[in-house]
C-alpha positions as CSV (number, residue, x, y, z in Angstrom):
1,X,127.6,87.6,81.2
2,X,126.0,87.1,84.6
3,X,128.2,84.0,85.2
4,X,131.3,85.2,83.3
5,X,133.6,87.6,85.2
6,X,136.5,89.9,84.6
7,X,138.7,90.4,87.7
8,X,141.2,93.3,87.8
9,X,144.3,93.2,90.1
10,X,146.8,95.9,91.0
11,X,150.3,94.4,91.8
12,X,153.2,92.4,90.5
13,X,151.5,89.0,90.7
14,X,147.9,87.8,90.9
15,X,148.7,86.0,94.2
16,X,149.8,89.0,96.1
17,X,148.1,91.8,94.2
18,X,145.1,93.9,95.3
19,X,141.8,93.0,93.8
20,X,140.5,96.2,92.3
21,X,137.1,94.9,91.2
22,X,135.0,92.0,89.8
23,X,132.9,92.9,86.8
24,X,130.1,91.1,85.0
25,X,127.2,91.8,82.7
26,X,127.6,95.2,81.0
27,X,128.9,97.2,84.0
28,X,132.5,98.4,84.3
29,X,133.9,101.7,85.6
30,X,134.8,104.5,83.2
31,X,138.5,103.8,83.9
32,X,140.7,101.9,86.3
33,X,144.0,103.2,87.6
34,X,146.8,101.0,89.2
35,X,149.0,102.2,92.0
36,X,151.9,100.2,90.7
37,X,153.7,99.4,87.4
38,X,151.7,96.2,86.9
39,X,148.0,95.3,86.4
40,X,146.4,91.9,85.9
41,X,143.1,91.1,84.1
42,X,141.6,87.6,84.7
43,X,138.6,86.5,82.5
44,X,136.7,83.4,83.6
45,X,133.7,81.9,81.8
46,X,131.3,79.1,82.6
47,X,129.9,76.3,80.4
48,X,126.7,78.1,79.4
49,X,126.0,81.2,77.3
50,X,128.6,83.5,75.8
51,X,128.5,87.2,74.9
52,X,130.6,89.5,72.6
53,X,133.2,90.1,75.3
54,X,135.2,93.3,75.7
55,X,137.6,95.8,74.2
56,X,139.7,97.7,76.8
57,X,142.3,100.4,76.1
58,X,145.3,100.9,78.4
59,X,148.0,103.5,78.6
60,X,151.0,104.4,80.8
61,X,150.9,107.4,83.1
62,X,153.1,109.1,85.7
63,X,152.2,107.7,89.1
64,X,153.1,111.0,90.8
65,X,150.3,112.7,88.9
66,X,147.9,109.9,88.4
67,X,144.1,110.2,88.7
68,X,142.1,107.8,90.9
69,X,139.8,105.1,89.6
70,X,136.1,105.8,89.3
71,X,134.7,104.6,92.6
72,X,131.2,104.2,91.2
73,X,127.9,105.3,92.7
74,X,126.3,103.2,95.5
75,X,123.1,101.4,94.7
76,X,120.1,103.4,96.0
77,X,122.4,106.4,96.6
78,X,124.2,109.2,95.0
79,X,127.6,110.8,94.5
80,X,128.6,114.4,94.4
81,X,131.6,115.0,92.2
82,X,133.0,113.8,88.9
83,X,136.6,114.8,89.2
84,X,139.0,111.9,89.9
85,X,142.3,113.8,89.7
86,X,144.8,114.1,92.6
87,X,143.3,116.1,95.5
88,X,139.7,115.9,94.3
89,X,137.0,115.2,96.8
90,X,133.8,113.1,96.4
91,X,130.9,112.9,98.8
92,X,128.3,110.2,99.0
93,X,124.7,109.9,100.3
94,X,121.8,107.5,100.3
95,X,118.1,107.6,99.3
96,X,115.5,108.1,102.0
97,X,115.4,105.3,104.6
98,X,118.8,103.9,103.8
99,X,122.1,104.3,105.8
100,X,125.5,105.0,104.4
101,X,127.9,102.2,105.3
102,X,131.5,103.4,104.9
103,X,133.1,106.8,104.4
104,X,130.9,109.8,103.4
105,X,133.9,111.6,101.9
106,X,136.7,110.2,99.7
107,X,139.8,112.2,98.7
108,X,142.0,111.2,95.7
109,X,145.7,110.9,96.5
110,X,147.8,110.5,93.3
111,X,149.5,107.2,93.1
112,X,147.7,105.9,96.1
113,X,144.0,106.0,95.2
114,X,141.0,107.0,97.4
115,X,142.3,105.4,100.6
116,X,139.0,103.6,101.3
117,X,136.5,101.5,99.4
118,X,133.4,103.2,98.0
119,X,130.5,103.2,100.6
120,X,127.2,101.3,100.2
121,X,123.6,102.2,101.1
122,X,121.8,99.6,103.2
123,X,118.6,99.2,105.1
124,X,119.7,98.7,108.7
125,X,118.1,97.5,111.9
126,X,116.7,100.6,113.6
127,X,117.7,104.2,114.0
128,X,116.8,107.7,115.2
129,X,115.2,110.0,112.7
130,X,114.9,113.6,113.6
131,X,114.2,116.9,111.9
132,X,112.6,115.5,108.8
133,X,109.0,116.2,107.8
134,X,108.7,113.0,105.7
135,X,110.6,109.9,104.7
136,X,110.5,106.1,104.7
137,X,111.4,103.3,107.0
138,X,112.6,100.0,105.5
139,X,113.0,96.6,107.1
140,X,116.7,95.4,107.3
141,X,118.0,94.1,103.9
142,X,115.0,95.5,102.1
143,X,114.1,94.7,99.3
144,X,115.6,91.3,100.2
145,X,114.5,89.0,103.0
146,X,115.2,90.2,106.6
147,X,117.2,88.1,109.0
148,X,116.0,85.8,111.8
149,X,116.0,86.8,115.5
150,X,115.9,90.6,115.0
151,X,114.8,93.2,117.4
152,X,115.0,96.6,115.6
153,X,113.7,99.9,116.9
154,X,113.2,103.2,115.1
155,X,112.3,106.5,116.7
156,X,110.9,109.2,114.5
157,X,110.7,112.7,115.9
158,X,109.0,115.6,114.1
159,X,108.4,119.3,115.1
160,X,106.5,120.1,118.3
161,X,102.8,120.5,117.6
162,X,102.9,118.0,114.8
163,X,102.1,114.3,114.8
164,X,103.5,111.4,112.8
165,X,101.4,109.6,110.2
166,X,102.7,106.2,109.0
167,X,101.4,104.8,105.7
168,X,102.6,101.3,104.6
169,X,103.8,101.1,101.0
170,X,104.7,97.4,101.1
171,X,104.5,94.8,103.8
172,X,105.4,91.1,103.8
173,X,105.8,89.6,107.3
174,X,105.7,86.1,108.6
175,X,102.7,85.5,111.0
176,X,105.2,85.1,113.9
177,X,107.1,88.3,113.2
178,X,105.7,91.6,114.5
179,X,105.7,95.3,113.8
180,X,104.7,97.3,116.9
181,X,103.9,101.0,117.0
182,X,104.2,103.1,120.2
183,X,103.1,106.7,120.7
184,X,106.3,108.2,122.2
185,X,110.0,107.5,122.0
186,X,110.3,104.2,123.9
187,X,108.5,100.9,124.2
188,X,108.8,100.6,128.0
189,X,106.7,103.5,129.2
190,X,104.7,104.8,126.2
191,X,101.3,104.1,124.7
192,X,100.8,101.1,122.5
193,X,99.2,102.1,119.2
194,X,99.0,98.6,117.7
195,X,100.8,95.3,117.2
196,X,100.6,93.8,113.7
197,X,101.9,90.7,111.8
198,X,101.5,89.1,108.5
199,X,99.7,91.5,106.1
200,X,97.5,92.9,108.8
201,X,98.8,96.5,109.0
202,X,96.3,99.4,108.8
203,X,96.7,101.9,105.9
204,X,97.0,104.8,108.3
205,X,98.8,104.7,111.7
206,X,99.0,108.0,113.6
207,X,100.6,109.3,116.8
208,X,99.1,111.8,119.2
209,X,102.5,113.4,119.9
210,X,105.5,114.5,117.8
211,X,107.3,111.2,118.4
212,X,106.5,107.6,117.3
213,X,108.4,104.5,118.0
214,X,108.5,101.4,115.8
215,X,109.7,98.0,116.9
216,X,110.2,95.1,114.5
217,X,110.9,91.5,115.8
218,X,111.5,88.3,113.9
219,X,111.8,84.7,115.2
220,X,114.0,81.9,114.0
221,X,111.7,80.5,111.4
222,X,110.4,81.8,108.1
223,X,111.8,85.1,106.7
224,X,109.8,87.4,104.4
225,X,110.6,90.5,102.4
226,X,109.7,93.0,105.1
227,X,108.2,96.4,104.7
228,X,108.6,99.9,103.4
229,X,106.6,102.4,105.4
230,X,106.3,106.1,104.5
231,X,106.0,108.7,107.3
232,X,105.0,112.3,107.3
233,X,104.2,114.9,109.9
234,X,100.8,116.5,110.3
235,X,99.3,119.3,112.3
236,X,97.8,117.8,115.5
237,X,95.4,120.7,115.9
238,X,93.8,120.3,112.5
239,X,94.3,116.6,111.9
240,X,91.3,114.5,110.9
241,X,90.5,111.4,112.8
242,X,90.8,108.0,111.0
243,X,87.7,106.4,109.6
244,X,86.3,104.3,112.5
245,X,84.4,102.0,110.1
246,X,80.9,100.6,110.4
247,X,79.8,98.0,113.0
248,X,78.9,94.5,112.1
249,X,75.1,94.2,112.3
250,X,74.7,97.9,112.7
251,X,75.0,101.4,111.1
252,X,77.1,104.5,111.5
253,X,75.6,108.0,111.1
254,X,78.2,110.6,110.0
255,X,80.9,110.6,107.3
256,X,82.9,113.6,108.4
257,X,86.0,113.0,110.5
258,X,87.5,116.4,111.0
259,X,88.1,117.8,114.5
260,X,84.8,118.4,116.3
261,X,82.8,116.0,114.0
262,X,80.4,113.5,115.7
263,X,79.5,110.1,114.5
264,X,76.9,107.8,116.2
265,X,76.3,104.1,116.0
266,X,73.3,101.7,116.4
267,X,72.6,98.0,116.1
268,X,70.1,97.2,113.4
269,X,69.8,93.4,113.9
270,X,67.7,91.8,116.6
271,X,69.9,90.1,119.1
272,X,72.9,92.4,118.8
273,X,73.7,94.8,121.6
274,X,75.6,98.1,121.5
275,X,78.6,97.9,123.8
276,X,80.6,101.0,124.6
277,X,81.3,103.3,121.7
278,X,81.2,100.6,119.1
279,X,79.0,97.5,118.8
280,X,80.3,94.2,119.8
281,X,78.4,91.4,118.1
282,X,76.2,89.4,120.5
283,X,76.3,89.4,124.3
284,X,76.5,86.3,126.5
285,X,72.9,86.2,127.7
286,X,70.4,89.0,128.5
287,X,66.9,89.9,129.4
288,X,64.5,90.4,126.4
289,X,61.1,91.8,127.6
290,X,58.3,93.3,125.7
291,X,59.1,92.1,122.2
292,X,56.7,89.9,120.3
293,X,59.5,88.5,118.2
294,X,63.3,88.5,117.8
295,X,66.4,86.5,117.5
296,X,69.1,85.1,119.8
297,X,72.7,84.4,118.6
298,X,75.4,82.4,120.3
299,X,78.4,84.7,121.3
300,X,80.6,85.6,118.3
301,X,78.0,84.3,115.8
302,X,78.5,83.6,112.9
303,X,82.0,82.8,114.1
304,X,82.9,80.1,116.6
305,X,81.8,80.7,120.2
306,X,84.3,80.8,123.1
307,X,85.3,78.2,125.7
308,X,84.0,78.1,129.3
309,X,80.8,80.1,128.7
310,X,77.7,80.1,130.9
311,X,75.1,82.4,129.2
312,X,71.4,82.7,130.1
313,X,68.8,84.6,128.1
314,X,65.3,85.3,129.5
315,X,62.6,86.0,127.0
316,X,59.3,87.5,128.3
317,X,56.3,88.3,126.2
318,X,52.8,89.5,127.1
319,X,50.8,87.6,129.7
320,X,48.5,85.1,128.1
321,X,51.0,84.4,125.3
322,X,53.4,81.5,124.9
323,X,56.8,81.5,123.2
324,X,57.8,79.6,120.1
325,X,61.6,79.0,119.4
326,X,62.5,78.2,115.7
327,X,66.2,77.3,115.2
328,X,67.7,78.6,112.0
329,X,71.3,77.4,112.6
330,X,72.5,75.1,115.3
331,X,76.0,73.5,115.7
332,X,77.5,72.7,119.2
333,X,80.3,70.4,120.3
334,X,78.6,67.0,120.6
335,X,78.1,66.0,124.3
336,X,80.2,68.8,125.8
337,X,78.5,72.1,124.9
338,X,74.8,72.3,125.6
339,X,71.7,74.6,125.3
340,X,69.0,74.0,127.9
341,X,65.6,75.6,127.6
342,X,63.3,76.1,130.7
343,X,59.7,77.1,131.0
344,X,59.4,79.4,133.9
345,X,55.6,78.9,134.4
346,X,56.0,75.4,135.8
347,X,59.8,75.5,136.2
348,X,60.2,72.7,133.7
349,X,63.2,71.7,131.6
350,X,61.7,71.7,128.1
351,X,64.9,70.2,126.6
352,X,68.7,69.9,126.6
353,X,70.3,70.0,123.2
354,X,73.9,69.4,121.8
355,X,75.6,68.6,118.5
356,X,73.2,69.4,115.7
357,X,70.2,67.7,117.4
358,X,67.4,70.2,118.1
359,X,63.7,70.2,117.1
360,X,62.5,72.5,114.3
361,X,60.1,74.1,116.8
362,X,60.1,74.4,120.6
363,X,57.1,75.9,122.5
364,X,56.6,77.1,126.1
365,X,53.5,76.9,128.2
366,X,54.0,80.3,129.8
367,X,55.0,83.8,128.7
368,X,58.6,83.5,130.2
369,X,61.3,81.2,128.9
370,X,65.0,80.8,129.9
371,X,67.8,79.6,127.6
372,X,71.1,78.5,129.2
373,X,74.2,77.9,127.0
374,X,77.3,76.3,128.5
375,X,80.6,75.3,126.9
376,X,83.7,73.4,128.1
377,X,87.4,74.2,127.6
378,X,87.9,72.2,124.5
379,X,86.5,72.4,120.9
380,X,84.1,75.1,119.7
381,X,81.6,75.1,116.8
382,X,79.7,77.8,115.0
383,X,76.9,78.0,117.5
384,X,73.3,79.0,116.9
385,X,70.7,81.4,115.6
386,X,67.3,81.0,117.1
387,X,64.2,83.0,116.2
388,X,61.4,83.5,118.8
389,X,57.8,84.6,118.5
390,X,55.0,85.3,121.0
391,X,52.1,82.9,120.3
392,X,48.5,82.8,121.6
């Protein structure tokens, strides 16, 4: 009976009576009690399916000693108390991550009812969470779609000496809506842990202090179903570090991430350079001496290279040898992005190449060759992969 309803009114006429409730499907309270000598029941049905209807008993009682109606239990919440007689008290609460909207405590007054409507449990926009070792944070309206133009901030504070670990259970964000994590209690002077959108949220986000701050923003366009993110405290002195992953084109040594553990990295593909603590694939230019063979990639290969580049590679082999370039992949923006190859021995331009037009083999007359790659500020392509060998 999803589209058929029973409305119950308390009062002398339907037009000036108090609506006690609208019921559909198979749910109706255990009993309903009026505060006057008249009650009205209005059944409406639509033009589609019908069900077996209802059978409702009624009886007369003394208003001075009347019990109150069953106020129900809030969705995703709980109620303490089953006594609805005059003077009885009920208390209400919500499941983790939800906020009680309305009165936490209701008292039955005979002949007058509870005095307030039953509370509800809702996922609200932001809040401060303290003194809890674990819990969950929901986007507003969860599990339904969140609203447009939101700016919601949650601060989670656990015990001193502990950190906060955030583990997404469900995420559904539009690409223009953001979830931002800060290490600390505010977004204006604390460390940014990460900024994420769409489905791009790590499985494990950790603070380095006992406070973490979450900010959720949405724009005026597409709305999604939001997120449910579990949190729990952990001991900062014994906490393992997150898995740093393995570098593209390289290898990581070490699979233990407890405090004091050491992992090392190396690049294992010719043409890749280790930058900092992690490898960044392919540098813009470089000096490559003393190798009889190798490979050169355009920056960000096999992805598209960037705009406004000016990269120069110098390859030097043993004296008495020449250098052979053998392109494996080559795709530049036609006419705007170019690769120029020079022979240092006689300072000669061997060739200038663009688009997909490059010979299958290019040879120098000396043991040193220069490759200069330039791009403009417009379109980009997938770049190049060039093998080189020393030849006699």
